[in-house]
N, CA, C and O atoms as a printed pandas DataFrame, in Angstrom:
     atom_number atom_name residue_name chain_id  residue_number  x_coord  y_coord  z_coord
0              1         N          MET        A               1   83.451  123.577  118.834
1              2        CA          MET        A               1   84.597  122.744  118.482
2              3         C          MET        A               1   84.110  121.368  118.032
3              4         O          MET        A               1   83.165  120.816  118.595
4              5         N          LYS        A               2   84.758  120.836  117.028
5              6        CA          LYS        A               2   84.394  119.521  116.514
6              7         C          LYS        A               2   84.851  118.439  117.485
7              8         O          LYS        A               2   85.825  118.607  118.219
8              9         N          ASP        A               3   84.126  117.330  117.470
9             10        CA          ASP        A               3   84.600  116.204  118.266
10            11         C          ASP        A               3   85.583  115.376  117.427
11            12         O          ASP        A               3   85.713  115.575  116.219
12            13         N          LYS        A               4   86.258  114.456  118.088
13            14        CA          LYS        A               4   87.295  113.669  117.414
14            15         C          LYS        A               4   86.740  112.850  116.263
15            16         O          LYS        A               4   87.428  112.626  115.267
16            17         N          GLY        A               5   85.496  112.401  116.394
17            18        CA          GLY        A               5   84.876  111.616  115.329
18            19         C          GLY        A               5   84.723  112.411  114.040
19            20         O          GLY        A               5   84.887  111.869  112.947
20            21         N          GLU        A               6   84.411  113.690  114.170
21            22        CA          GLU        A               6   84.300  114.542  112.989
22            23         C          GLU        A               6   85.661  114.743  112.334
23            24         O          GLU        A               6   85.766  114.765  111.108
24            25         N          PHE        A               7   86.707  114.890  113.152
25            26        CA          PHE        A               7   88.056  115.006  112.588
26            27         C          PHE        A               7   88.415  113.748  111.808
27            28         O          PHE        A               7   89.009  113.831  110.733
28            29         N          TRP        A               8   88.057  112.581  112.346
29            30        CA          TRP        A               8   88.342  111.317  111.666
30            31         C          TRP        A               8   87.592  111.249  110.335
31            32         O          TRP        A               8   88.171  110.871  109.317
32            33         N          GLU        A               9   86.329  111.608  110.338
33            34        CA          GLU        A               9   85.528  111.605  109.103
34            35         C          GLU        A               9   86.111  112.578  108.077
35            36         O          GLU        A               9   86.190  112.257  106.892
36            37         N          ASN        A              10   86.516  113.755  108.526
37            38        CA          ASN        A              10   87.117  114.737  107.613
38            39         C          ASN        A              10   88.445  114.228  107.061
39            40         O          ASN        A              10   88.753  114.434  105.888
40            41         N          TYR        A              11   89.224  113.567  107.905
41            42        CA          TYR        A              11   90.485  112.979  107.433
42            43         C          TYR        A              11   90.207  111.962  106.333
43            44         O          TYR        A              11   90.881  111.965  105.303
44            45         N          LEU        A              12   89.229  111.100  106.541
45            46        CA          LEU        A              12   88.899  110.090  105.536
46            47         C          LEU        A              12   88.503  110.736  104.211
47            48         O          LEU        A              12   88.711  110.158  103.144
48            49         N          SER        A              13   87.937  111.923  104.285
49            50        CA          SER        A              13   87.512  112.641  103.077
50            51         C          SER        A              13   88.662  113.398  102.413
51            52         O          SER        A              13   88.471  114.008  101.361
52            53         N          GLY        A              14   89.844  113.365  103.008
53            54        CA          GLY        A              14   91.011  113.981  102.384
54            55         C          GLY        A              14   91.556  115.200  103.088
55            56         O          GLY        A              14   92.460  115.850  102.562
56            57         N          ASP        A              15   91.043  115.536  104.259
57            58        CA          ASP        A              15   91.470  116.731  104.985
58            59         C          ASP        A              15   92.614  116.398  105.944
59            60         O          ASP        A              15   92.384  115.896  107.044
60            61         N          ASN        A              16   93.849  116.681  105.517
61            62        CA          ASN        A              16   95.007  116.396  106.372
62            63         C          ASN        A              16   95.066  117.286  107.600
63            64         O          ASN        A              16   95.679  116.910  108.598
64            65         N          ALA        A              17   94.442  118.463  107.552
65            66        CA          ALA        A              17   94.418  119.338  108.728
66            67         C          ALA        A              17   93.670  118.658  109.877
67            68         O          ALA        A              17   94.022  118.841  111.042
68            69         N          SER        A              18   92.648  117.880  109.550
69            70        CA          SER        A              18   91.923  117.141  110.586
70            71         C          SER        A              18   92.804  116.066  111.208
71            72         O          SER        A              18   92.731  115.807  112.410
72            73         N          LEU        A              19   93.632  115.446  110.382
73            74        CA          LEU        A              19   94.578  114.470  110.930
74            75         C          LEU        A              19   95.550  115.173  111.866
75            76         O          LEU        A              19   95.961  114.600  112.875
76            77         N          GLY        A              20   95.921  116.401  111.546
77            78        CA          GLY        A              20   96.793  117.181  112.426
78            79         C          GLY        A              20   96.163  117.400  113.791
79            80         O          GLY        A              20   96.852  117.359  114.811
80            81         N          LYS        A              21   94.857  117.634  113.813
81            82        CA          LYS        A              21   94.147  117.794  115.096
82            83         C          LYS        A              21   94.186  116.494  115.891
83            84         O          LYS        A              21   94.359  116.513  117.110
84            85         N          LEU        A              22   94.027  115.368  115.205
85            86        CA          LEU        A              22   94.104  114.071  115.888
86            87         C          LEU        A              22   95.523  113.805  116.389
87            88         O          LEU        A              22   95.715  113.216  117.452
88            89         N          TYR        A              23   96.509  114.243  115.613
89            90        CA          TYR        A              23   97.909  114.112  116.020
90            91         C          TYR        A              23   98.148  114.838  117.341
91            92         O          TYR        A              23   98.773  114.301  118.255
92            93         N          VAL        A              24   97.644  116.055  117.423
93            94        CA          VAL        A              24   97.850  116.870  118.623
94            95         C          VAL        A              24   97.266  116.171  119.860
95            96         O          VAL        A              24   97.884  116.178  120.924
96            97         N          THR        A              25   96.092  115.576  119.722
97            98        CA          THR        A              25   95.443  114.957  120.881
98            99         C          THR        A              25   95.932  113.540  121.169
99           100         O          THR        A              25   95.816  113.073  122.302
100          101         N          HIS        A              26   96.472  112.851  120.174
101          102        CA          HIS        A              26   96.810  111.439  120.355
102          103         C          HIS        A              26   98.312  111.138  120.439
103          104         O          HIS        A              26   98.699  110.065  120.903
104          105         N          PHE        A              27   99.151  112.066  119.998
105          106        CA          PHE        A              27  100.580  111.754  119.924
106          107         C          PHE        A              27  101.155  111.319  121.269
107          108         O          PHE        A              27  101.714  110.227  121.374
108          109         N          GLU        A              28  101.029  112.145  122.287
109          110        CA          GLU        A              28  101.651  111.829  123.581
110          111         C          GLU        A              28  101.087  110.554  124.223
111          112         O          GLU        A              28  101.868  109.730  124.698
112          113         N          PRO        A              29   99.756  110.358  124.254
113          114        CA          PRO        A              29   99.260  109.096  124.828
114          115         C          PRO        A              29   99.761  107.865  124.071
115          116         O          PRO        A              29  100.053  106.835  124.678
116          117         N          LEU        A              30   99.861  107.975  122.748
117          118        CA          LEU        A              30  100.362  106.847  121.966
118          119         C          LEU        A              30  101.850  106.615  122.227
119          120         O          LEU        A              30  102.301  105.472  122.290
120          121         N          VAL        A              31  102.605  107.695  122.377
121          122        CA          VAL        A              31  104.036  107.557  122.695
122          123         C          VAL        A              31  104.201  106.868  124.052
123          124         O          VAL        A              31  105.060  106.000  124.202
124          125         N          LEU        A              32  103.399  107.241  125.021
125          126        CA          LEU        A              32  103.489  106.598  126.341
126          127         C          LEU        A              32  103.202  105.107  126.245
127          128         O          LEU        A              32  103.864  104.301  126.899
128          129         N          LYS        A              33  102.227  104.741  125.439
129          130        CA          LYS        A              33  101.924  103.313  125.243
130          131         C          LYS        A              33  103.089  102.620  124.537
131          132         O          LYS        A              33  103.452  101.499  124.892
132          133         N          ALA        A              34  103.671  103.280  123.545
133          134        CA          ALA        A              34  104.800  102.696  122.826
134          135         C          ALA        A              34  106.029  102.562  123.729
135          136         O          ALA        A              34  106.778  101.593  123.607
136          137         N          ILE        A              35  106.241  103.508  124.619
137          138        CA          ILE        A              35  107.359  103.416  125.566
138          139         C          ILE        A              35  107.188  102.188  126.453
139          140         O          ILE        A              35  108.166  101.521  126.788
140          141         N          TYR        A              36  105.958  101.891  126.831
141          142        CA          TYR        A              36  105.682  100.707  127.646
142          143         C          TYR        A              36  106.229   99.449  126.966
143          144         O          TYR        A              36  106.783   98.568  127.624
144          145         N          TYR        A              37  106.069   99.375  125.648
145          146        CA          TYR        A              37  106.523   98.189  124.910
146          147         C          TYR        A              37  107.985   98.253  124.503
147          148         O          TYR        A              37  108.675   97.235  124.540
148          149         N          THR        A              38  108.476   99.431  124.113
149          150        CA          THR        A              38  109.834   99.518  123.585
150          151         C          THR        A              38  110.883   99.833  124.645
151          152         O          THR        A              38  112.059   99.511  124.476
152          153         N          LYS        A              39  110.458  100.460  125.730
153          154        CA          LYS        A              39  111.370  100.919  126.799
154          155         C          LYS        A              39  112.349  101.980  126.295
155          156         O          LYS        A              39  113.353  102.263  126.949
156          157         N          ASP        A              40  112.057  102.564  125.135
157          158        CA          ASP        A              40  112.933  103.573  124.541
158          159         C          ASP        A              40  112.086  104.731  124.002
159          160         O          ASP        A              40  111.380  104.565  123.008
160          161         N          PRO        A              41  112.150  105.905  124.649
161          162        CA          PRO        A              41  111.313  107.030  124.230
162          163         C          PRO        A              41  111.524  107.466  122.778
163          164         O          PRO        A              41  110.562  107.820  122.096
164          165         N          GLU        A              42  112.746  107.445  122.310
165          166        CA          GLU        A              42  113.013  107.878  120.932
166          167         C          GLU        A              42  112.400  106.912  119.918
167          168         O          GLU        A              42  111.794  107.339  118.935
168          169         N          THR        A              43  112.557  105.634  120.157
169          170        CA          THR        A              43  111.944  104.640  119.280
170          171         C          THR        A              43  110.428  104.743  119.327
171          172         O          THR        A              43  109.758  104.610  118.303
172          173         N          ALA        A              44  109.896  104.977  120.504
173          174        CA          ALA        A              44  108.450  105.120  120.658
174          175         C          ALA        A              44  107.935  106.310  119.849
175          176         O          ALA        A              44  106.914  106.204  119.169
176          177         N          ARG        A              45  108.632  107.430  119.919
177          178        CA          ARG        A              45  108.224  108.610  119.142
178          179         C          ARG        A              45  108.305  108.329  117.644
179          180         O          ARG        A              45  107.429  108.744  116.885
180          181         N          ASP        A              46  109.344  107.631  117.221
181          182        CA          ASP        A              46  109.491  107.291  115.802
182          183         C          ASP        A              46  108.331  106.428  115.311
183          184         O          ASP        A              46  107.813  106.642  114.216
184          185         N          ILE        A              47  107.932  105.468  116.112
185          186        CA          ILE        A              47  106.827  104.585  115.729
186          187         C          ILE        A              47  105.531  105.375  115.591
187          188         O          ILE        A              47  104.804  105.212  114.611
188          189         N          VAL        A              48  105.242  106.223  116.560
189          190        CA          VAL        A              48  103.995  106.997  116.528
190          191         C          VAL        A              48  104.029  108.021  115.396
191          192         O          VAL        A              48  103.042  108.189  114.680
192          193         N          ALA        A              49  105.147  108.695  115.235
193          194        CA          ALA        A              49  105.260  109.662  114.139
194          195         C          ALA        A              49  105.103  108.953  112.795
195          196         O          ALA        A              49  104.470  109.482  111.881
196          197         N          GLY        A              50  105.677  107.765  112.677
197          198        CA          GLY        A              50  105.553  106.984  111.447
198          199         C          GLY        A              50  104.108  106.636  111.124
199          200         O          GLY        A              50  103.709  106.628  109.959
200          201         N          LEU        A              51  103.332  106.351  112.155
201          202        CA          LEU        A              51  101.909  106.071  111.952
202          203         C          LEU        A              51  101.217  107.274  111.319
203          204         O          LEU        A              51  100.477  107.123  110.347
204          205         N          PHE        A              52  101.450  108.462  111.861
205          206        CA          PHE        A              52  100.774  109.649  111.344
206          207         C          PHE        A              52  101.283  110.046  109.964
207          208         O          PHE        A              52  100.509  110.550  109.151
208          209         N          VAL        A              53  102.557  109.833  109.684
209          210        CA          VAL        A              53  103.083  110.101  108.342
210          211         C          VAL        A              53  102.416  109.155  107.344
211          212         O          VAL        A              53  101.995  109.572  106.265
212          213         N          TYR        A              54  102.326  107.893  107.712
213          214        CA          TYR        A              54  101.667  106.907  106.855
214          215         C          TYR        A              54  100.221  107.313  106.579
215          216         O          TYR        A              54   99.775  107.276  105.432
216          217         N          LEU        A              55   99.490  107.697  107.615
217          218        CA          LEU        A              55   98.091  108.091  107.438
218          219         C          LEU        A              55   97.970  109.334  106.562
219          220         O          LEU        A              55   97.054  109.426  105.744
220          221         N          MET        A              56   98.874  110.279  106.722
221          222        CA          MET        A              56   98.818  111.515  105.952
222          223         C          MET        A              56   99.097  111.260  104.475
223          224         O          MET        A              56   98.505  111.911  103.614
224          225         N          GLU        A              57   99.982  110.331  104.177
225          226        CA          GLU        A              57  100.380  110.096  102.791
226          227         C          GLU        A              57   99.385  109.238  102.002
227          228         O          GLU        A              57   99.479  109.155  100.777
228          229         N          LEU        A              58   98.439  108.605  102.687
229          230        CA          LEU        A              58   97.457  107.793  101.969
230          231         C          LEU        A              58   96.539  108.673  101.128
231          232         O          LEU        A              58   96.034  109.680  101.623
232          233         N          PRO        A              59   96.313  108.314   99.871
233          234        CA          PRO        A              59   95.332  109.051   99.064
234          235         C          PRO        A              59   93.929  108.858   99.651
235          236         O          PRO        A              59   93.651  107.820  100.251
236          237         N          PRO        A              60   93.039  109.853   99.482
237          238        CA          PRO        A              60   91.698  109.769  100.081
238          239         C          PRO        A              60   90.939  108.483   99.753
239          240         O          PRO        A              60   90.268  107.932  100.627
240          241         N          GLN        A              61   91.028  107.998   98.528
241          242        CA          GLN        A              61   90.284  106.782   98.179
242          243         C          GLN        A              61   90.776  105.583   98.995
243          244         O          GLN        A              61   89.970  104.770   99.448
244          245         N          GLN        A              62   92.086  105.472   99.181
245          246        CA          GLN        A              62   92.623  104.375   99.990
246          247         C          GLN        A              62   92.260  104.544  101.457
247          248         O          GLN        A              62   92.062  103.557  102.165
248          249         N          ARG        A              63   92.171  105.777  101.914
249          250        CA          ARG        A              63   91.752  106.026  103.295
250          251         C          ARG        A              63   90.364  105.439  103.520
251          252         O          ARG        A              63   90.125  104.727  104.495
252          253         N          ILE        A              64   89.467  105.746  102.612
253          254        CA          ILE        A              64   88.092  105.278  102.753
254          255         C          ILE        A              64   88.040  103.760  102.682
255          256         O          ILE        A              64   87.408  103.117  103.521
256          257         N          GLU        A              65   88.703  103.183  101.681
257          258        CA          GLU        A              65   88.687  101.722  101.519
258          259         C          GLU        A              65   89.249  101.013  102.745
259          260         O          GLU        A              65   88.718   99.992  103.182
260          261         N          ARG        A              66   90.316  101.557  103.286
261          262        CA          ARG        A              66   91.019  100.859  104.361
262          263         C          ARG        A              66   90.474  101.153  105.756
263          264         O          ARG        A              66   90.439  100.259  106.602
264          265         N          TRP        A              67   90.048  102.393  106.010
265          266        CA          TRP        A              67   89.758  102.810  107.378
266          267         C          TRP        A              67   88.309  103.177  107.658
267          268         O          TRP        A              67   87.951  103.401  108.814
268          269         N          GLU        A              68   87.459  103.245  106.627
269          270        CA          GLU        A              68   86.090  103.711  106.840
270          271         C          GLU        A              68   85.320  102.863  107.849
271          272         O          GLU        A              68   84.520  103.397  108.618
272          273         N          LYS        A              69   85.545  101.568  107.858
273          274        CA          LYS        A              69   84.797  100.683  108.753
274          275         C          LYS        A              69   85.225  100.810  110.218
275          276         O          LYS        A              69   84.563  100.272  111.105
276          277         N          HIS        A              70   86.320  101.513  110.472
277          278        CA          HIS        A              70   86.831  101.668  111.833
278          279         C          HIS        A              70   86.322  102.965  112.447
279          280         O          HIS        A              70   86.910  104.026  112.238
280          281         N          SER        A              71   85.245  102.884  113.194
281          282        CA          SER        A              71   84.719  104.088  113.823
282          283         C          SER        A              71   85.454  104.399  115.133
283          284         O          SER        A              71   85.494  105.551  115.567
284          285         N          ASN        A              72   86.032  103.373  115.757
285          286        CA          ASN        A              72   86.773  103.576  117.004
286          287         C          ASN        A              72   88.256  103.734  116.678
287          288         O          ASN        A              72   89.054  102.824  116.898
288          289         N          PHE        A              73   88.608  104.904  116.152
289          290        CA          PHE        A              73   89.986  105.120  115.732
290          291         C          PHE        A              73   90.942  105.203  116.914
291          292         O          PHE        A              73   92.139  104.974  116.741
292          293         N          ASP        A              74   90.450  105.525  118.119
293          294        CA          ASP        A              74   91.322  105.506  119.301
294          295         C          ASP        A              74   91.906  104.104  119.478
295          296         O          ASP        A              74   93.111  103.940  119.674
296          297         N          PHE        A              75   91.042  103.106  119.407
297          298        CA          PHE        A              75   91.492  101.729  119.532
298          299         C          PHE        A              75   92.356  101.337  118.333
299          300         O          PHE        A              75   93.350  100.628  118.485
300          301         N          LEU        A              76   91.976  101.797  117.149
301          302        CA          LEU        A              76   92.753  101.503  115.940
302          303         C          LEU        A              76   94.176  102.010  116.080
303          304         O          LEU        A              76   95.126  101.277  115.802
304          305         N          PHE        A              77   94.336  103.265  116.511
305          306        CA          PHE        A              77   95.675  103.830  116.694
306          307         C          PHE        A              77   96.478  103.020  117.718
307          308         O          PHE        A              77   97.645  102.701  117.491
308          309         N          LEU        A              78   95.844  102.695  118.837
309          310        CA          LEU        A              78   96.532  101.906  119.873
310          311         C          LEU        A              78   96.949  100.537  119.343
311          312         O          LEU        A              78   98.059  100.076  119.609
312          313         N          ALA        A              79   96.066   99.895  118.600
313          314        CA          ALA        A              79   96.375   98.564  118.067
314          315         C          ALA        A              79   97.531   98.618  117.082
315          316         O          ALA        A              79   98.409   97.755  117.108
316          317         N          ILE        A              80   97.540   99.621  116.215
317          318        CA          ILE        A              80   98.624   99.742  115.240
318          319         C          ILE        A              80   99.954   99.994  115.945
319          320         O          ILE        A              80  100.959   99.363  115.619
320          321         N          VAL        A              81   99.962  100.908  116.902
321          322        CA          VAL        A              81  101.199  101.219  117.625
322          323         C          VAL        A              81  101.680   99.995  118.403
323          324         O          VAL        A              81  102.869   99.679  118.382
324          325         N          ARG        A              82  100.783   99.315  119.079
325          326        CA          ARG        A              82  101.159   98.112  119.833
326          327         C          ARG        A              82  101.751   97.058  118.898
327          328         O          ARG        A              82  102.782   96.460  119.208
328          329         N          ASN        A              83  101.107   96.832  117.765
329          330        CA          ASN        A              83  101.603   95.824  116.830
330          331         C          ASN        A              83  102.970   96.186  116.267
331          332         O          ASN        A              83  103.829   95.316  116.123
332          333         N          LYS        A              84  103.181   97.456  115.948
333          334        CA          LYS        A              84  104.499   97.886  115.452
334          335         C          LYS        A              84  105.576   97.697  116.523
335          336         O          LYS        A              84  106.699   97.296  116.218
336          337         N          CYS        A              85  105.229   97.984  117.763
337          338        CA          CYS        A              85  106.177   97.783  118.868
338          339         C          CYS        A              85  106.513   96.304  119.038
339          340         O          CYS        A              85  107.670   95.948  119.260
340          341         N          LEU        A              86  105.512   95.454  118.936
341          342        CA          LEU        A              86  105.743   94.014  119.091
342          343         C          LEU        A              86  106.568   93.447  117.942
343          344         O          LEU        A              86  107.417   92.580  118.151
344          345         N          VAL        A              87  106.321   93.934  116.731
345          346        CA          VAL        A              87  107.137   93.504  115.582
346          347         C          VAL        A              87  108.582   93.944  115.790
347          348         O          VAL        A              87  109.512   93.173  115.553
348          349         N          LEU        A              88  108.762   95.164  116.224
349          350        CA          LEU        A              88  110.111   95.672  116.491
350          351         C          LEU        A              88  110.798   94.820  117.557
351          352         O          LEU        A              88  111.955   94.431  117.397
352          353         N          HIS        A              89  110.090   94.536  118.630
353          354        CA          HIS        A              89  110.643   93.724  119.709
354          355         C          HIS        A              89  111.050   92.341  119.197
355          356         O          HIS        A              89  112.119   91.837  119.544
356          357         N          LYS        A              90  110.213   91.742  118.388
357          358        CA          LYS        A              90  110.513   90.418  117.836
358          359         C          LYS        A              90  111.746   90.466  116.930
359          360         O          LYS        A              90  112.606   89.588  116.990
360          361         N          MET        A              91  111.819   91.502  116.093
361          362        CA          MET        A              91  112.956   91.616  115.184
362          363         C          MET        A              91  114.259   91.829  115.956
363          364         O          MET        A              91  115.290   91.254  115.608
364          365         N          VAL        A              92  114.212   92.641  116.980
365          366        CA          VAL        A              92  115.404   92.864  117.798
366          367         C          VAL        A              92  115.813   91.570  118.498
367          368         O          VAL        A              92  117.001   91.260  118.587
368          369         N          ALA        A              93  114.833   90.814  118.994
369          370        CA          ALA        A              93  115.127   89.554  119.670
370          371         C          ALA        A              93  115.771   88.544  118.717
371          372         O          ALA        A              93  116.565   87.703  119.137
372          373         N          LEU        A              94  115.423   88.636  117.442
373          374        CA          LEU        A              94  115.990   87.730  116.444
374          375         C          LEU        A              94  117.248   88.295  115.792
375          376         O          LEU        A              94  117.790   87.711  114.854
376          377         N          ASN        A              95  117.710   89.449  116.304
377          378        CA          ASN        A              95  118.919   90.114  115.812
378          379         C          ASN        A              95  118.829   90.522  114.351
379          380         O          ASN        A              95  119.819   90.453  113.622
380          381         N          PHE        A              96  117.649   90.948  113.921
381          382        CA          PHE        A              96  117.474   91.465  112.574
382          383         C          PHE        A              96  117.712   92.958  112.575
383          384         O          PHE        A              96  117.468   93.639  113.570
384          385         N          PHE        A              97  118.194   93.461  111.447
385          386        CA          PHE        A              97  118.248   94.899  111.252
386          387         C          PHE        A              97  116.810   95.366  111.094
387          388         O          PHE        A              97  116.059   94.802  110.298
388          389         N          VAL        A              98  116.424   96.380  111.838
389          390        CA          VAL        A              98  115.010   96.739  111.906
390          391         C          VAL        A              98  114.741   98.065  111.200
391          392         O          VAL        A              98  115.365   99.085  111.494
392          393         N          ILE        A              99  113.799   98.022  110.266
393          394        CA          ILE        A              99  113.214   99.224  109.678
394          395         C          ILE        A              99  111.716   99.021  109.782
395          396         O          ILE        A              99  111.188   98.064  109.216
396          397         N          VAL        A             100  111.023   99.891  110.485
397          398        CA          VAL        A             100  109.597   99.745  110.702
398          399         C          VAL        A             100  108.847  100.442  109.574
399          400         O          VAL        A             100  108.957  101.656  109.402
400          401         N          HIS        A             101  108.088   99.669  108.810
401          402        CA          HIS        A             101  107.250  100.200  107.742
402          403         C          HIS        A             101  105.799  100.052  108.105
403          404         O          HIS        A             101  105.434   99.162  108.874
404          405         N          PHE        A             102  104.961  100.918  107.559
405          406        CA          PHE        A             102  103.522  100.828  107.789
406          407         C          PHE        A             102  102.819  100.347  106.575
407          408         O          PHE        A             102  101.596  100.210  106.584
């Protein structure tokens, strides 16, 4: 079985199936972290799912340009989810209509 680092490298090369493997292993832990910040399981799932949709839709060249330098994708995923949760929290506090984009 491949390790997570190989899945990340394959994803960067354009293999969305490898991203699917990362989704399977990372979705629930990321949702739990997002729930910590949002206090809402549905919003947390939307944020995490949005991250993976965004990653899947990136063309391979943009994947390499943007993410190749990040070898610790576990931390990268956590940082992105945390930041999206904090932006959402700030927007709600300011009474803005919120649409979370990646």
